C-alpha positions in Angstrom: -15.5 23.8 3.0 -13.5 26.9 2.0 -10.2 27.1 3.6 -11.1 30.4 5.4 -14.1 28.5 6.9 -11.9 25.7 8.1 -10.1 28.3 10.0 -12.6 30.2 11.7 -14.0 26.6 12.9 -10.9 25.8 14.3 -10.5 28.6 16.5 -13.9 28.9 18.2 -12.6 30.1 21.8 -10.5 33.4 22.5 -11.4 37.0 23.0 -13.2 38.9 20.8 -10.8 41.5 20.5 -8.1 38.6 19.7 -10.1 36.5 17.3 -9.4 38.3 14.2 -6.1 39.0 14.5 -5.5 35.2 15.4 -7.8 34.1 12.6 -5.6 35.6 9.8 -2.2 35.1 11.5 -3.3 31.4 11.5 -4.5 31.6 7.9 -0.8 32.7 6.8 0.5 29.6 8.5 -2.0 27.4 7.1 -1.0 28.8 3.5 2.2 28.3 4.1 1.9 24.7 4.7 -0.5 24.5 1.8 1.8 25.6 -0.6 4.8 23.6 0.6 2.6 20.3 0.2 1.4 21.5 -2.9 5.2 21.9 -4.3 5.3 18.2 -3.8 2.5 16.6 -5.1 1.9 18.9 -8.1 5.0 18.4 -9.8 4.6 14.5 -9.8 1.9 14.5 -12.4 3.8 16.7 -14.6 7.1 14.2 -15.1 5.7 12.7 -18.2 5.0 16.1 -19.8 8.3 17.3 -18.6 10.3 14.2 -20.1 8.6 15.2 -23.5 9.1 18.7 -23.3 12.9 18.6 -22.5 13.4 15.1 -24.5 14.8 13.7 -21.3 14.8 10.4 -19.7 12.3 9.6 -16.7 15.5 9.2 -14.8 16.5 12.6 -15.5 13.2 14.3 -15.0 12.6 12.5 -11.6 15.3 14.9 -10.0 12.6 17.8 -10.6 10.8 16.0 -7.5 14.1 15.0 -5.9 15.9 18.4 -5.7 12.6 19.6 -4.1 12.7 16.6 -1.4 16.3 16.9 -0.7 16.4 20.4 -0.2 13.6 20.2 2.3 15.5 17.2 4.1 18.7 18.6 4.5 17.9 22.1 5.6 14.5 21.8 7.7 16.5 21.5 11.2 19.0 24.2 10.1 16.5 26.7 9.0 14.5 26.3 12.3 17.5 27.1 14.3 18.3 30.2 12.4 14.6 31.2 12.9 15.2 30.6 16.8 18.3 33.2 16.5 17.4 35.9 14.1 13.4 35.7 14.3 10.9 33.2 13.3 8.4 35.6 11.5 11.7 37.5 9.7 12.8 34.2 8.5 9.3 32.7 7.5 8.7 36.0 5.0 11.9 35.4 3.6 11.1 32.1 2.9 7.7 32.8 1.4 9.8 35.2 -0.9 12.3 32.5 -1.8 9.5 29.9 -2.8 7.4 32.6 -4.7 10.4 33.5 -6.6 11.9 30.3 -7.0 8.2 29.1 -8.4 8.7 32.0 -11.0 11.9 30.7 -12.1 10.8 27.2 -12.7 7.6 28.7 -14.6 10.2 30.3 -17.0 13.0 28.0 -17.0 14.4 27.1 -20.4 16.4 23.8 -19.7 15.8 20.9 -17.4 19.0 22.0 -15.6 17.6 25.5 -14.8 14.3 23.8 -13.7 15.9 21.3 -11.3 18.1 24.2 -9.8 15.1 26.4 -9.2 13.0 23.6 -7.8 16.0 22.8 -5.3 15.5 26.8 -4.3 12.0 26.2 -4.0 12.3 23.3 -1.7 14.6 25.7 0.4 11.8 27.8 0.8 9.6 25.4 1.5 11.8 24.0 4.2 11.5 27.6 6.0 7.9 27.5 5.5 7.1 24.1 7.0 9.8 24.4 9.9 8.5 27.8 11.1 4.6 27.5 10.6 4.9 24.9 13.3 6.9 26.9 15.4 5.1 30.1 15.2 1.8 28.5 16.2 3.0 28.9 19.9 3.2 32.6 19.4 0.2 33.1 17.1 -2.4 31.0 18.8 -3.5 30.9 22.6 -2.0 27.7 24.3 -5.6 26.2 24.8 -6.0 26.0 21.2 -2.9 24.5 20.2 -4.3 21.2 19.2 -6.9 22.8 17.0 -4.0 25.1 15.2 -1.8 21.9 14.7 -5.1 19.9 13.4 -5.5 22.7 10.8 -2.1 22.9 9.6 -2.2 19.0 9.1 -5.3 19.7 7.2 -4.0 22.0 4.9 -1.1 19.9 4.2 -3.5 17.1 3.4 -5.1 19.6 1.2 -2.4 20.4 -0.4 -1.1 16.7 -1.3 -4.6 15.8 -2.4 -5.2 18.6 -4.4 -1.8 18.5 -6.3 -2.4 15.7 -8.6 -6.0 16.9 -9.8 -5.1 20.3 -10.0 -1.6 19.7 -11.7 -3.5 17.5 -14.7 -6.0 20.3 -15.1 -3.3 23.2 -15.4 -1.3 21.0 -17.5 -4.3 20.3 -19.9 -5.3 24.1 -19.9 -2.2 26.1 -20.0 1.0 23.8 -20.2 3.4 22.5 -17.9 4.9 26.0 -16.7 1.4 26.8 -15.0 1.9 24.3 -12.2 4.8 26.2 -10.8 3.4 29.7 -11.6 0.2 29.1 -9.9 2.4 29.4 -6.7 3.6 33.2 -7.5 0.2 34.8 -6.5 -0.7 32.3 -3.8 2.8 33.3 -2.3 2.2 37.0 -2.4 -1.3 36.4 -0.5 0.6 34.2 1.9 3.5 36.9 2.5 0.9 40.0 2.7 -1.1 38.0 5.4 2.0 36.9 7.3 3.7 40.2 7.0 0.4 41.9 8.6 -1.0 39.6 11.0 2.1 37.6 12.3 3.6 38.8 15.9 6.5 40.9 15.8 9.6 38.7 16.8 10.4 39.6 20.4 14.1 39.7 21.1 15.3 37.1 23.5 17.9 37.1 26.2 21.5 37.5 24.6 22.4 33.9 25.7 19.6 32.6 23.7 21.0 34.3 20.3 24.4 32.8 20.3 25.9 32.4 17.3 25.0 30.0 14.4 26.6 26.7 14.0 27.8 26.8 10.7 29.9 23.5 10.5 27.2 21.5 12.5 24.7 22.8 10.0 27.1 21.8 6.9 27.7 18.4 8.3 24.2 17.6 9.0 23.0 18.7 5.5 25.5 16.5 3.8 24.8 13.3 5.9 21.1 13.8 5.3 21.6 14.2 1.5 23.9 11.3 1.6 21.2 9.2 3.4 18.3 10.4 1.2 20.3 9.8 -2.0 21.0 6.2 -0.9 17.3 5.6 -0.3 16.0 7.3 -3.3 18.6 5.8 -6.0 17.9 2.6 -4.0 14.3 2.0 -5.8 15.9 0.3 -9.1 18.7 -1.7 -7.4 20.9 -1.6 -4.2 24.6 -1.6 -5.5 27.9 -0.1 -4.3 27.0 3.4 -4.7 24.0 3.0 -2.3 26.4 1.4 0.4 29.1 4.1 -0.2 26.3 7.0 0.5 24.9 5.0 3.5 28.5 4.6 5.0 29.3 8.3 4.2 26.0 9.1 6.0 27.0 7.1 9.1 30.5 8.6 9.1 28.9 12.2 8.8 26.3 11.4 11.5 29.4 10.5 13.9 31.2 13.6 13.1 28.0 15.7 13.6 27.5 14.4 17.2 31.5 15.2 17.8 30.7 18.7 16.7 28.0 19.4 18.3 29.3 18.3 22.1 32.2 20.5 21.4 30.4 23.5 19.7 29.8 26.6 22.4 26.4 27.3 20.0 25.4 24.0 19.1 22.8 23.3 15.9 21.2 20.8 18.2 22.0 20.9 21.9 22.2 17.1 22.2 20.9 17.5 25.6 17.8 17.9 24.4 17.4 14.2 23.8 17.6 13.2 27.3 13.9 14.0 27.1 11.9 10.8 26.7 9.1 12.6 25.3 11.0 14.3 22.7 12.7 11.2 21.6 9.7 9.1 21.5 7.9 11.9 19.4 10.6 11.9 16.6 10.7 8.2 16.8 7.0 7.7 16.3 6.8 10.4 13.8 9.4 8.5 11.4 7.7 5.1 12.1 4.1 6.5 11.1 5.4 8.3 8.1 6.9 5.0 6.9 3.8 3.3 7.0 2.0 6.3 5.3 4.3 6.4 2.5 4.0 2.4 2.2 0.3 3.1 1.0 1.5 5.8 -1.5 4.1 3.0 -3.0 1.9 0.1 -3.0 -1.4 1.3 -3.4 -1.2 2.2 -7.2 0.1 -0.9 -8.2 -2.2 -3.1 -6.1 -5.5 -1.0 -7.4 -4.0 -1.2 -11.2 -2.4 -4.8 -11.3 -4.6 -6.8 -8.7 -8.1 -4.9 -8.8 -7.7 -4.0 -12.7 -8.8 -0.3 -12.3 -8.0 1.9 -14.9 -5.8 5.2 -14.4 -8.8 7.7 -13.8 -10.2 5.1 -11.2 -6.8 4.4 -9.5 -6.3 8.3 -9.1 -9.9 8.7 -7.6 -9.0 5.6 -5.3 -6.1 7.2 -4.0 -7.4 10.1 -3.3 -10.0 8.9 -0.5 -7.0 8.7 2.0 -5.8 12.4 1.9 -9.6 13.6 1.7 -10.0 11.7 4.9 -6.9 13.2 6.7 -8.4 16.6 5.1 -11.6 16.1 6.8 -10.6 14.9 10.1 -7.7 17.4 10.9 -9.7 20.1 12.6 -11.8 17.8 14.5 -8.7 15.6 15.5 -7.2 18.9 16.9 -10.1 19.7 19.1 -10.0 16.2 20.4 -6.3 16.9 21.4 -7.6 20.1 22.9 -10.3 18.1 24.9 -8.9 14.9 25.8 -5.1 15.7 25.7 -2.2 14.9 23.2 -0.7 11.9 25.2 -4.2 9.7 25.0 -4.9 10.9 21.4 -1.5 10.0 20.4 -2.0 6.2 21.5 -5.9 6.5 20.0 -4.3 7.9 16.5 -1.8 4.6 16.7 -4.0 2.4 17.3 -6.2 3.3 14.2 -3.1 3.1 11.8 -2.1 -0.1 13.4 -5.8 -1.8 12.9 -6.1 -0.4 9.5 -2.4 -1.7 8.4 -3.8 -5.1 9.7 -6.9 -4.6 7.7 -5.3 -4.0 4.5 -3.1 -6.8 4.5 -6.0 -9.0 4.9 -9.5 -7.5 3.4 -8.6 -6.1 -0.3 -7.9 -9.6 -1.6 -11.3 -10.9 -0.2 -13.6 -7.6 -0.5 -12.2 -5.8 -3.7 -12.1 -2.1 -3.7 -14.2 -1.5 -0.6 -11.8 -3.7 1.1 -9.2 -1.4 0.0 -10.9 2.2 0.7 -12.2 1.3 4.3 -8.6 0.3 5.6 -7.2 3.3 4.0 -9.7 5.8 5.2 -9.1 4.4 9.0 -5.0 4.8 8.6 -5.2 8.1 6.9 -7.8 9.6 9.6 -5.8 8.0 12.2 -2.7 9.6 11.1 -4.2 12.7 11.1 -5.1 12.3 14.6 -1.8 10.9 15.7 0.3 13.8 13.8 -1.8 16.5 15.8 -1.3 15.0 18.9 2.4 14.2 18.5 3.0 17.4 17.0 1.0 19.3 20.0 2.6 17.1 22.4 6.5 17.9 21.4 5.7 21.8 20.8 3.9 22.4 23.9 6.9 21.2 25.8 9.5 23.0 24.1 11.1 25.9 25.2 10.4 29.0 23.4 14.1 29.3 22.3 13.8 26.0 20.6 10.6 26.1 19.1 12.4 26.5 15.4 14.8 23.6 15.9 12.3 21.3 17.3 9.8 21.8 14.6 12.3 21.2 12.1 13.5 17.9 13.6 9.9 16.8 13.6 9.5 17.8 10.0 12.8 15.8 9.4 11.8 12.9 11.1 8.6 12.7 8.8 10.7 13.3 5.9 13.1 10.4 6.7 10.5 8.3 7.3 8.6 8.9 3.9 12.1 8.4 2.2 12.8 5.1 4.2 9.3 4.0 3.5 9.6 4.2 -0.1 12.7 2.6 -0.5 12.6 -0.1 2.4 9.0 -1.3 2.3 9.2 -0.6 -1.8 11.8 -3.3 -1.6 10.0 -5.4 0.9 6.8 -5.3 -1.6 8.8 -6.2 -4.6 10.5 -9.1 -2.6 7.3 -10.5 -1.4 5.8 -10.5 -4.9 8.8 -12.6 -6.3 8.6 -10.9 -9.6 11.5 -9.2 -11.6 9.2 -6.5 -12.6 6.4 -5.2 -10.4 4.7 -3.1 -13.4 3.9 -6.3 -15.4 3.2 -8.6 -12.3 0.4 -10.9 -12.3 -2.4 -10.2 -9.9 -1.6 -13.0 -7.4 1.9 -11.6 -7.0 0.7 -8.2 -6.3 -1.8 -9.4 -3.7 0.9 -11.4 -2.1 3.1 -8.5 -1.7 0.6 -6.5 -0.6 -0.3 -8.7 2.4 3.4 -9.3 3.6 4.2 -5.7 3.1 1.2 -4.2 5.4 2.0 -7.1 7.7 5.2 -5.4 8.2 3.7 -2.0 8.4 1.4 -3.2 11.2 4.6 -4.4 13.1 6.0 -0.6 12.6 2.9 0.8 13.9 2.9 -1.7 16.8 6.1 -0.9 17.7 5.3 3.2 17.6 2.2 2.4 19.8 4.6 0.3 22.3 7.0 3.6 22.3 3.6 5.7 23.0 2.6 3.5 26.0 6.3 3.4 27.4 6.5 7.0 27.1 3.4 8.2 28.6 4.1 5.6 31.6 7.7 7.4 32.3 6.0 10.9 32.1 3.3 9.8 34.8 5.7 7.9 37.1 7.4 11.1 39.0 4.0 12.4 39.6 3.0 9.0 41.4 6.5 8.9 43.1 6.3 12.6 44.3 2.6 11.7 45.9 4.0 8.8 47.5 6.9 10.8 49.1 4.3 13.4 50.0 2.5 11.1 52.1 
C-alpha cells in the first residue's frame, strides 16, 4: 500500500476542513521517521562494498554504522529539550536540512574518515527527526487520533527498516555505494517542503516555560551515553579492561548528571517527572522490549544460516518477515489503541512479545522454518501494538512544554535497549552455544544457543508485562480511593 494511502487510512475522522491539512502534516512526520530508520538499515548492507572501496577492515567500516547510532543515542534527549525551548517545528526543519546535507556529503566523501564524519552529522539530523516527529503529533493531530498517528509513525519506521537492505542492495548493484546516501537528498527535500508548508507554526509559551538551555547537563548526558554505548558495541568480540573503564565512566557521568540536574535552574531533564509511575514504567518497558527485538536481529541470521542451512537470499527473505509484519500491523494497532485504550493494548502487546519469545525457544528446532517465521510474526506484530500503545500513553500524559524531551527519552530508552540487546543477549547466545566461533558453530550448538537466548528474552518480556500490570493498578487506585471517600 502506498504511504500516502496508509496515512489517509490512519486518519479517517476529523472535520472535512481540517482533514487535508492534518493529512499532509502527518505525511511530513511519517517521512521523517522513514528517512531516519532508512538511514540505519540501508548502510549495513553496504559495509562489504565500503571495505573494498576504501581498502579498510570490517572493524574500520563498521564505524559508518556506529557513528550514526552513537549520534542518535547521545543527542536525542538534548535535541528534544531544545525543541521545547526554541520551537519544535523550527528545529525539525533544521534537522531535516542537516540530515539531507549530511547525506549529500556522505555521497561525495572521498575518504573513509570523511564518510564517518558525515554519517555522524547525519545521525544528529536523525536524532532531531525522531524526537520531534513524535512530539509534534500532539500539535498536528486531534487527540482522539493520537493512537492512529503513533501507529503510522511506527509503521513508517518499520518500513524503513525493512526496505533498507533490499533498496540498498539494488542501489549498490545499479549505481554504486554512493547511491545509498544520495537517495536521501530528494526525499529529504520533499519532507522539508511538506513540513514547512503544513506543520502548525510554533506557539510561543509563557516565558517561564522557555527558560535557558542546560548546556552542562547536555554535555554530561551525551558523554555518559557515549561511554555506555561504546562499552556495549565494542564488547561484541570480547569484554576487556577498556569496556570496564567505559562502563565506570558512564556510571560516574550518570552520578554527575543527576547532581547537576538537581542544582540547575533550567535542567535538561526535570528529575521530578520521574515521580510519575506511568513515565517510569513506559521508559523501562520500552528498553526491555527493544532488547528482545534486537535479539531477533542478532540471533536470527545465525540460526537461519547455520542451523537451518538457508542460503543468504533466503536468510534475507526470512528476516524481512518481521519488519513486514510490523509495517502491516502499525495502523491497525493505532486504531486499537484509540478504541480500547493505551494501557490495555500495552498489556496485550507485551503478552504477544512474551508468547512469541517462548515459541521461538521451542518451535524452530521442531518445525524448522515455519517454527521460526510464525513466532517472529507474533513478536513483531505485538511489538508494533506495544510501541504504539506505550508511546501514546506517555505522550498524551505529557505537558506540552515537555513533549520534546519526553519524546527524546522514549527514543533513548529504545536505543539503549537495542544496544544492550546486541551486546548482552548476543553474549548470552555465544555462551549458550558454547563454541569459540559462532560463524562456524555446528547446527546443534546454534539451536541450543537459540533456545536459551529466547528463554532469557521471554523472561525480559515477562518483566515488562509485570511492570505494565503494576503500573495500571497504581493508575486506577486513586480513582477507587476517591470513590470510596465520596461514599
